C-alpha positions as CSV (number, residue, x, y, z in Angstrom):
1,M,175.4,185.4,127.0
2,N,171.8,186.0,127.9
3,Y,169.5,183.3,128.7
4,L,165.9,183.5,129.3
5,F,163.9,180.0,131.0
6,V,159.9,179.8,130.7
7,H,158.7,177.2,133.3
8,D,154.8,177.0,134.5
9,A,156.7,176.1,137.8
10,F,160.6,176.8,137.7
11,P,162.8,175.9,137.6
12,G,161.0,171.9,137.4
13,Q,163.1,170.3,135.1
14,F,165.4,173.0,134.5
15,I,167.1,173.1,138.0
16,H,170.0,171.0,137.1
17,L,170.7,173.9,133.9
18,L,170.4,176.8,136.1
19,R,173.0,175.3,138.9
20,R,175.8,174.8,136.2
21,L,174.7,177.8,134.2
22,H,174.8,179.9,137.3
23,R,178.4,179.1,138.0
24,Q,179.5,179.5,134.6
25,Q,181.2,183.0,133.9
26,G,179.5,185.2,131.9
27,A,175.9,183.8,131.8
28,E,173.4,185.8,132.8
29,I,170.0,184.2,133.6
30,L,166.4,185.6,133.7
31,A,163.7,183.3,135.1
32,A,160.2,183.5,133.7
33,S,157.8,181.6,135.8
34,R,153.9,181.5,136.8
35,K,154.1,180.0,140.2
36,G,157.6,181.2,141.2
37,T,159.5,178.8,143.2
38,S,159.4,178.0,146.4
39,Q,163.5,177.9,146.4
40,K,165.6,181.0,146.6
41,L,167.5,180.9,143.5
42,P,169.8,183.0,142.8
43,V,168.8,184.4,139.6
44,Q,166.5,187.3,139.0
45,Q,162.6,186.5,138.1
46,I,159.3,187.3,136.7
47,I,156.1,186.1,137.3
48,Y,153.6,186.1,134.0
49,E,150.0,185.3,135.3
50,M,146.6,184.6,134.1
51,P,144.5,187.9,134.0
52,D,141.6,188.3,135.9
53,T,139.4,188.4,133.1
54,A,140.5,185.4,131.5
55,S,139.6,182.8,134.2
56,K,137.3,181.5,132.6
57,L,138.5,181.0,129.1
58,G,139.8,177.8,127.2
59,V,143.2,176.2,126.5
60,R,144.1,177.8,123.5
61,Q,142.7,181.3,125.3
62,S,144.2,180.7,128.4
63,A,147.7,179.6,125.9
64,S,147.0,183.4,124.4
65,A,146.9,185.5,127.4
66,L,149.4,183.9,129.7
67,G,151.9,184.3,126.2
68,L,150.7,188.4,126.1
69,D,150.7,188.4,130.1
70,L,154.8,187.6,129.7
71,I,155.2,189.5,126.3
72,R,154.1,192.7,129.1
73,K,156.2,191.5,131.9
74,L,159.4,191.5,129.9
75,Q,158.4,195.0,127.9
76,P,160.6,197.0,130.7
77,F,163.6,194.6,130.0
78,V,163.0,194.8,126.5
79,E,163.0,199.1,126.9
80,K,166.8,198.7,128.4
81,G,168.2,197.3,126.2
82,Y,167.4,193.3,127.4
83,R,168.1,190.8,124.2
84,P,168.3,186.5,124.8
85,D,170.8,184.9,123.5
86,F,169.1,181.6,124.4
87,I,165.2,181.0,125.0
88,I,164.6,177.8,126.9
89,S,161.5,177.3,127.2
90,H,158.9,174.0,128.8
91,A,156.1,174.0,125.9
92,S,153.3,172.8,128.3
93,T,150.5,176.0,128.7
94,G,151.6,178.5,126.0
95,A,154.3,181.4,128.0
96,A,156.7,181.5,125.1
97,L,154.0,181.2,122.5
98,Y,155.1,185.3,121.4
99,L,158.4,185.1,122.2
100,R,160.0,184.6,118.8
101,D,158.5,187.6,117.7
102,L,159.7,189.8,120.8
103,F,163.2,188.3,120.2
104,P,163.8,186.8,116.7
105,D,167.5,186.4,116.9
106,A,167.2,184.2,120.0
107,R,168.1,181.2,120.0
108,F,165.1,179.1,120.6
109,I,165.0,175.8,122.5
110,S,161.7,173.8,123.2
111,F,161.5,171.1,125.6
112,L,158.8,168.7,125.2
113,E,157.7,166.4,127.7
114,W,154.2,164.8,126.4
115,Y,152.1,165.2,124.2
116,Y,148.3,164.4,125.3
117,R,147.1,161.1,123.6
118,N,143.2,160.7,123.9
119,P,142.0,158.5,126.4
120,L,139.3,155.5,126.0
121,A,135.7,156.6,127.1
122,T,135.9,153.6,129.9
123,D,138.7,155.6,131.5
124,V,136.7,158.6,132.0
125,N,133.4,159.0,134.1
126,N,130.6,160.2,131.1
127,D,130.6,161.1,127.2
128,Q,130.9,164.7,128.5
129,A,133.8,164.5,130.4
130,F,135.1,162.6,128.1
131,H,134.5,165.2,125.2
132,K,135.8,167.7,127.5
133,V,139.1,165.6,128.3
134,C,139.9,165.1,124.1
135,A,138.8,169.1,123.2
136,A,141.8,169.6,126.1
137,N,143.6,167.4,124.8
138,A,143.7,168.9,120.9
139,A,144.4,172.5,122.1
140,R,147.6,171.4,124.6
141,N,148.9,169.7,121.5
142,G,148.3,172.9,119.2
143,I,150.1,175.3,121.3
144,M,153.2,172.8,121.5
145,A,152.4,172.4,117.7
146,E,152.9,176.3,117.4
147,E,156.1,176.4,120.0
148,F,157.4,173.8,118.2
149,D,157.5,175.0,115.0
150,G,159.0,178.3,115.7
151,A,161.8,176.1,117.9
152,D,165.7,176.4,116.7
153,A,165.7,172.7,119.0
154,A,163.5,170.5,120.6
155,Y,164.2,168.0,123.2
156,V,162.5,165.3,125.1
157,P,164.0,163.1,128.6
158,T,163.7,159.7,126.8
159,E,163.1,157.7,124.4
160,F,159.9,156.8,124.7
161,Q,158.2,159.9,125.3
162,R,159.9,161.2,122.3
163,S,158.0,158.2,120.5
164,Q,154.2,159.3,121.5
165,F,155.2,163.0,119.2
166,P,153.8,162.3,115.8
167,K,156.5,161.0,113.4
168,R,156.8,163.7,111.2
169,W,158.1,165.3,114.7
170,Q,160.6,163.0,116.0
171,H,163.2,162.9,113.5
172,A,163.6,166.9,114.8
173,I,163.7,166.3,118.3
174,R,166.4,165.1,120.7
175,V,166.5,163.3,124.0
176,A,168.6,164.4,126.7
177,H,167.6,164.0,129.9
178,E,167.7,166.0,132.9
179,G,170.3,163.6,134.7
180,I,170.5,162.1,138.4
181,D,172.8,164.2,141.0
182,T,173.7,160.7,142.2
183,S,176.3,162.4,144.5
184,K,172.8,162.7,146.2
185,F,171.2,159.9,145.4
186,A,173.1,157.7,146.4
187,P,173.6,154.4,149.5
188,D,174.2,156.1,153.0
189,P,173.8,153.1,155.6
190,T,173.7,155.3,158.1
191,A,170.4,157.1,157.2
192,T,167.6,157.1,159.4
193,F,164.2,158.2,158.3
194,A,162.0,159.5,161.4
195,F,158.1,159.6,160.8
196,G,155.1,159.6,163.2
197,G,156.9,158.1,166.4
198,H,159.2,155.3,164.4
199,E,163.0,156.0,163.4
200,F,163.7,153.7,160.5
201,T,167.1,152.6,159.3
202,G,168.4,149.9,156.7
203,K,168.1,147.3,159.2
204,D,164.5,147.3,159.2
205,E,162.3,146.1,156.3
206,V,160.8,149.0,154.5
207,I,158.9,149.2,151.0
208,T,158.8,152.8,149.6
209,Y,156.4,154.0,146.8
210,A,156.2,157.7,145.9
211,A,153.9,159.7,143.4
212,R,153.0,163.2,143.1
213,G,149.6,162.5,143.7
214,M,147.7,158.8,145.0
215,E,145.8,158.1,141.6
216,R,145.4,155.2,138.7
217,T,148.0,156.5,136.7
218,R,150.7,155.9,138.9
219,G,149.4,152.2,140.3
220,F,148.5,153.5,143.6
221,P,145.4,151.2,144.3
222,Q,147.3,148.4,143.0
223,F,150.1,149.7,145.5
224,M,148.2,149.6,148.4
225,R,146.4,145.9,147.6
226,A,149.8,144.7,147.1
227,I,151.2,145.9,150.1
228,A,148.4,144.2,152.3
229,K,149.1,141.0,151.2
230,V,153.0,141.7,152.0
231,Q,152.6,142.7,154.7
232,K,150.6,139.2,155.7
233,E,153.1,137.1,155.1
234,R,156.0,139.4,156.5
235,P,154.9,140.9,159.8
236,N,157.6,143.3,160.2
237,A,157.3,144.9,156.8
238,H,156.6,148.5,157.1
239,V,155.7,151.3,154.6
240,L,156.6,154.8,153.4
241,I,154.0,156.4,150.8
242,A,155.3,160.1,149.9
243,G,152.5,161.9,147.8
244,A,149.5,163.9,148.6
245,D,146.2,163.0,148.5
246,R,145.5,164.5,145.0
247,K,144.7,163.4,141.5
248,C,147.7,165.1,138.9
249,Y,147.6,163.0,135.4
250,D,144.5,160.8,135.9
251,P,141.7,162.0,132.9
252,G,139.4,164.4,134.0
253,G,140.5,164.0,137.7
254,R,143.1,166.8,138.4
255,G,142.5,168.8,141.3
256,K,140.4,166.3,142.3
257,A,141.1,164.2,146.2
258,G,143.3,161.5,145.9
259,L,142.7,158.0,147.0
260,K,143.3,157.5,150.5
261,S,140.3,157.0,151.4
262,W,139.4,154.5,149.1
263,A,142.5,152.8,150.2
264,E,141.2,153.0,154.0
265,E,137.7,151.5,153.4
266,K,138.3,149.0,150.4
267,V,141.6,147.7,151.1
268,D,142.9,145.9,154.0
269,Y,145.8,147.1,155.0
270,D,147.7,147.6,158.2
271,P,147.4,151.0,159.3
272,A,149.6,150.6,162.4
273,R,152.5,149.5,159.3
274,T,151.6,152.1,156.7
275,H,152.8,155.8,156.8
276,F,151.4,158.0,155.1
277,V,154.5,161.1,154.9
278,G,153.2,163.8,152.3
279,L,155.5,165.8,150.4
280,V,158.9,165.1,151.6
281,K,161.3,167.8,151.0
282,E,164.7,166.3,149.0
283,P,166.4,165.5,152.0
284,E,163.8,164.0,153.6
285,F,163.3,162.0,150.5
286,I,166.4,161.0,150.2
287,K,166.5,159.2,153.9
288,M,163.7,157.9,152.6
289,L,165.4,155.8,150.0
290,Q,168.7,155.2,151.8
291,V,166.3,153.3,154.3
292,S,164.2,151.8,151.6
293,S,163.9,147.7,151.7
294,L,162.9,147.6,147.9
295,H,161.1,150.4,146.3
296,A,157.5,150.1,144.5
297,Y,156.9,152.3,140.8
298,L,153.9,151.0,139.2
299,S,152.9,153.7,136.8
300,I,151.1,152.9,133.2
301,P,152.9,154.0,129.8
302,F,153.5,157.6,131.0
303,V,156.6,159.8,131.9
304,L,159.2,158.4,133.9
305,S,159.2,159.3,137.3
306,W,162.7,160.5,138.7
307,S,160.9,158.5,141.9
308,C,162.2,155.4,139.8
309,L,165.4,156.6,138.6
310,N,166.1,158.4,142.3
311,A,165.0,154.8,143.8
312,M,168.2,153.1,141.7
313,S,170.7,154.9,142.3
314,V,170.2,155.3,146.1
315,G,170.5,151.8,145.7
316,V,167.3,150.3,145.9
317,P,166.0,147.4,144.2
318,V,163.0,148.9,141.9
319,I,159.6,146.6,141.2
320,A,157.8,148.4,138.6
321,S,155.8,148.3,135.9
322,D,156.4,146.2,133.0
323,N,156.0,148.8,130.0
324,A,157.3,150.7,127.6
325,P,159.1,154.0,129.6
326,V,160.2,151.6,132.2
327,Q,162.3,149.1,130.0
328,E,164.0,152.2,128.5
329,V,166.3,151.9,132.1
330,I,164.9,148.5,134.1
331,T,166.2,145.1,132.4
332,D,163.9,142.6,134.2
333,G,166.7,140.5,136.9
334,K,169.3,142.2,136.1
335,N,169.0,145.8,137.3
336,G,165.3,145.6,138.8
337,R,162.0,143.3,138.5
338,L,159.9,144.3,135.8
339,V,155.8,143.2,136.5
340,D,152.7,143.2,134.9
341,P,151.3,146.8,136.8
342,K,147.8,145.3,136.8
343,N,147.8,141.8,138.2
344,V,148.7,142.7,142.5
345,D,149.3,138.9,143.1
346,V,152.4,138.9,141.3
347,I,153.3,142.4,142.6
348,A,152.8,141.2,146.0
349,E,154.7,138.2,145.4
350,H,157.8,139.6,143.7
351,M,157.7,142.1,147.0
352,V,158.1,138.9,149.3
353,A,160.7,137.5,147.0
354,L,163.0,140.1,147.6
355,L,162.3,140.8,151.3
356,N,163.2,137.0,151.8
357,D,166.8,137.3,149.7
358,P,168.7,139.8,151.4
359,A,171.5,139.3,149.1
360,Q,169.3,139.2,145.5
361,A,167.9,142.6,146.5
362,K,171.1,144.2,147.5
363,Q,172.7,142.6,143.9
364,V,169.8,144.4,141.8
365,G,169.9,147.7,143.8
366,R,174.1,147.6,142.8
367,A,173.4,147.0,139.2
368,G,169.9,149.9,139.0
369,R,172.5,152.4,140.9
370,E,175.8,151.4,138.1
371,T,172.9,151.9,135.4
372,I,172.6,155.2,136.8
373,L,175.6,156.2,137.7
374,A,177.0,155.1,133.5
375,D,173.2,157.0,131.3
376,Y,172.0,159.4,133.5
377,E,174.4,161.0,136.0
378,L,174.1,165.1,136.5
379,A,177.2,165.8,134.5
380,A,177.3,164.1,131.5
381,C,173.3,164.7,130.8
382,V,173.8,168.6,131.4
383,D,176.6,168.8,129.3
384,R,174.0,167.2,126.7
385,Q,171.6,169.6,127.1
386,L,174.2,172.3,127.1
387,K,175.5,171.5,123.5
388,L,171.8,171.7,122.1
389,I,170.9,174.5,123.9
390,Q,174.1,176.2,122.0
391,G,173.5,174.7,119.0
392,E,176.5,172.2,119.0
393,R,176.1,168.5,118.2
């Protein structure tokens, strides 16, 4: 069977599918990507790109340009007789728009990550920026709608993400999470994490936070204010912050600098006990979680981050936003703590309470891992995705 994957930053959410199929006898894989991957993957890859002449096009025109370039890059394969049995596309920037025309007999599966809702006018700097964001969101959703209409199947990772799509879509969208590698993201009492001249172990008091960027969408300002309060009460508490100083999801903020400089200027945290570790590779991130006493996840209602589930899988007690995507996985007081992500005092109080009661924290962390083992274990999640891709129920 021939599988064609399309993802702007391959492998992304398809990494576990890719690894399973690579081990499967008779599976031939071709991966199409805009940016390629930093990983060495044992499959043939092609790179589609935006032509120089299209650099100033709008969202819809850019999508068409990407889709046409992918067709051009696939043409030599087609001339040699290449025909995929399955196309698995991350519906985002439009690269897969014309693949149904090129390969009409392939089963087309669309991974729908997010339906873009327009922000409140107060979320952006001015009317012009607000209108620009709204126009871009409408164009992105239109691209997804076009791909969705041509797909044989579509799926999202969580029920919350499905609920964001138009109601007329939802009955046709299935939920299939990509899964968490619970054998890697597992407790290890012997783990150490070294950074900035410190070597942290599970015996240290460590608060962790992880996100792609330092921005409002993922609760960075509230986290920084909360840890400033906690550090005043807990003189031995260290904080490890994984992520880049950039904005990824804030309305109108993509590509701009993050809020680290704001925190340095406005928040009275202890810089000697607050460590910005940057974007760390997976093995080091696992160690960081393994030495963590608690993990904070303070996102607005949005795509549920892997970092939240990874921390739970490691057995770290998680303090998280009390909103729909998190409620799907965490029950307050059982396998985590849910807080108002805007209430810094309450966030800090819950952090201190868990640090004050290691036995309770350990129980919460253990229940969190049990949740991941039961509902997000990798092999079972990949099985569900493969059944969907291959048209099985």
